[in-house]
N, C-alpha and C positions, 0 to 999 in steps of 0.2 A: 504492499501500499504507499502510497506515496501524498505528496502535502496537498492534491488537489481534491483528497477525501475528507482533509480538514477545510476547506472553502465549500465543497457541499453540505458538510456536517453542519457549519453555521448558517447559511442560507435557509436549510430546511428549519431549524429550532428556531431561527428568528421568526421566518413566515408563520410557525404553528405558536411560539410562545407570546413572541414581543408585547404585540398590543393587548391579546388576551389575558394574563397572566406577567405581568411589568415584573413584578416582585420574582417570582419562578426565571424569569430572561434573567433578570441581575444575578440571581444563584448560578444558574447554568453558565454565565460569563465567568464569575468567578469561578467555577469548577475546574472550566476549562484552561483559565489561567494558570490554577495550581498544576494541572495537567502538564503544559508546558514546562513547568519549572524543575520537573521531577522524571522529565522523559530521558534523562542520562541513565538513570539506572534501571531500563529497558528499549534502549537505542533501536532494538531490531524492529520494536513496533510503536515508536513514536507518533509517527502519524496516525495509527488505529487509536491509541488512548486518546490521545488529543478531541479526534471524532467523536469518539463513545461519549468520552468527559460534555462535548458537546451536546449529545442527544439522549444524553443518561435520562433525563425528564420529559422527554417528547410526550410520554403517555399521559402526561397530564392536562394537554390541549383537549378544551371541552368537546373538540368535534370528534376526539379520539378516543375521550374516557369512556369506554364502552362496557368494562368490566368493573370499573372504577377502582382499578390495581395497573398502578402506573407503568411498572417495568413490562407486565404483558401487552397492555394497550400499546407501548412504543414499541415493543421489539414486533408484536405485527403490522403495526402501520409501517415502519422498516423495510420488514421482511413483504408485505404485500402491495403496498403500494410502491414502494421504491427499489426492490429488488436488491437490497442491502447486504453487502456482502457476511456470510454466516458468522463469522467470527465477531463484528459487527453486533449484529441483533442479539448473538447468545450473550454479548456482555449487557449489554442495555437490560435483557431481559433478567438478568440475574447479579446486577449490581446493587453493591452493599448488602447484601445477605438476604436478596430478594425469597429468596426460598422459606426464610423462617416466617416471612408475613405473608407469602402464598400458603404456605400451612395455617396460618391464622385465618386466612379469608377460604378456604375450602378449594383454594386451586393448585397443590402443589402436583396433582398428575397432571394437572394443563402445562405447567409450566415446566416439569422435567421430560413431559413426554414432547413437547413443540422445540422448546429450547434449553438442550442439556447444557449443565454448567462446563465452562471452558477449562479444560488442564494445562491452564498457565496461572498458577496459582500468584507469582509475582505481579505478572499482569491486573490479574483479577485485585489482589492488593493494592495495586496504585489506584484503581478506580475508586476503590473503598476509600482510601485515602484522601484524594480529591474531594470526595462528594462529604465526608463525616469531618473534612477540616474546613468547610466552608460554609459560612451562615447564610441565611433564606434571602441575606441582601447583598452578596456577594465578599464579604470581606475573610478573611483568616479569622479562623477559633482551630480550638483543641477539641478534639474527639469527645471528650470528656464532656465540654462546656454544650458541644452540637446536640449530643445525645438528649441532655439536659435540657434542650431546647426543644428538640422535638417533643418531649414528654410534656412538658409546660403548654405546649400548641396544642396534642391532640389529647393529652389527659392518661392517666393512668392504667385504668381499665377500657380504652379503647383497643382495638385492632391495633392500630400504629404503635399504642403505647404497649401493649403486651409482645407485640415485637421486637421493639426498639429494647427493652428491657434483658429479651432473650437475647439477641443480637450484641450487648452493647460490650462483652467480653471478649468475641470475635473482633470486634470494630476495631477497639484498643489494639487488640495483635496485631492488626494489616496495618493499622497508621505505625506500630513500633520495627514493623518488617521493614516498611518503606522507606521510614527513616534510618533506621541502617543502612538499607541496601544504596543510601542515596549519599549517607555521608562516606559510604567505603569508594564512593566514584574518584576518579583523578580532579582535581581541580585543576 
């Protein structure tokens, strides 16, 4: 994959998110910016990481929110309407431990059947890192503060609240692995 996929991703995400969901668009831009800063740890997939970071929340777009589970809705949109690359679609579908939320929503079977988790742990972790260290407004944060923010926004007993509490240890572990990988890169 090359830089043209990054340009395409930006056009698609902007078209779907900028007007109807400006705050989600700000988060998306922040996540993409974070991705551009950690690509040294996954150089062979740099363009893919930035493209997926740009598209990870496209399933929130009102016209795409068919199931109400944005990773699945976004991945289906990218696959069905854009014929997007399988790796990109699988990363969008599974970003930030989406499988745990799919379980909470009764959508595990659909997610795992249509979009199996990509077997590239560092790339998966890098996307978690970018998403979970970016605020809803696109600013940098810690994973712990991001989890707390999500809990405060959705509530402890909501589907998202239950999911994020289950995912928090894994999120923090992913962030630590990426920070270690980035720190190990030559400067």
